[in-house]
C-alpha positions, 0 to 999 in steps of 0.5 A: 616523122622527122627525126626517126630516120636516124634511129636504127631498128630496133631503136636504142637511145642513151642519155647522160646528165651532168650538173654543176659538179663536174665529177658527178654524172648519171646515164640511162640506156634503153630502147624506144617503145613509143614515138609520140607527135609533139609539134605543140611541145606539150611534153617538152614545155613542162621539162623546159619550164622546170629547168629554165623557167621558160617554154621550150624555145624551138617549135617545128612541124614533125617534132616527136617525143621518144618514150624510152624503156630503161634497160640500164641506169648508172650514176658515178661520183668521182672523189675529186674536189672541184676548185676552179679558182 
C-alpha cells in the first residue's frame, strides 16, 4: 500500500497537537499495530467534519489509516501569557 514504504520496521509514529494557545501542546508516541485501507476516507471524514465542518479534501487510491498503540503521552502548558498585540 502507498505510504507504508516510509514506515520503518517495527513501525513507530508520533503525533503533536497545538491549539490556539501557542504555549500549550500535547504529544503521543506509539507503534503501528494495524494498517487499514481508507480510499473512501471513512476514517478521515469524521475527524475532518469535527474540526473543519467539511469532508477530508484529498481522496486517492492507496490511502491508508494507521492504528497506533499508544506507548507515551504527554501534555505541557508553559506559564506565559500570549499577547500578540
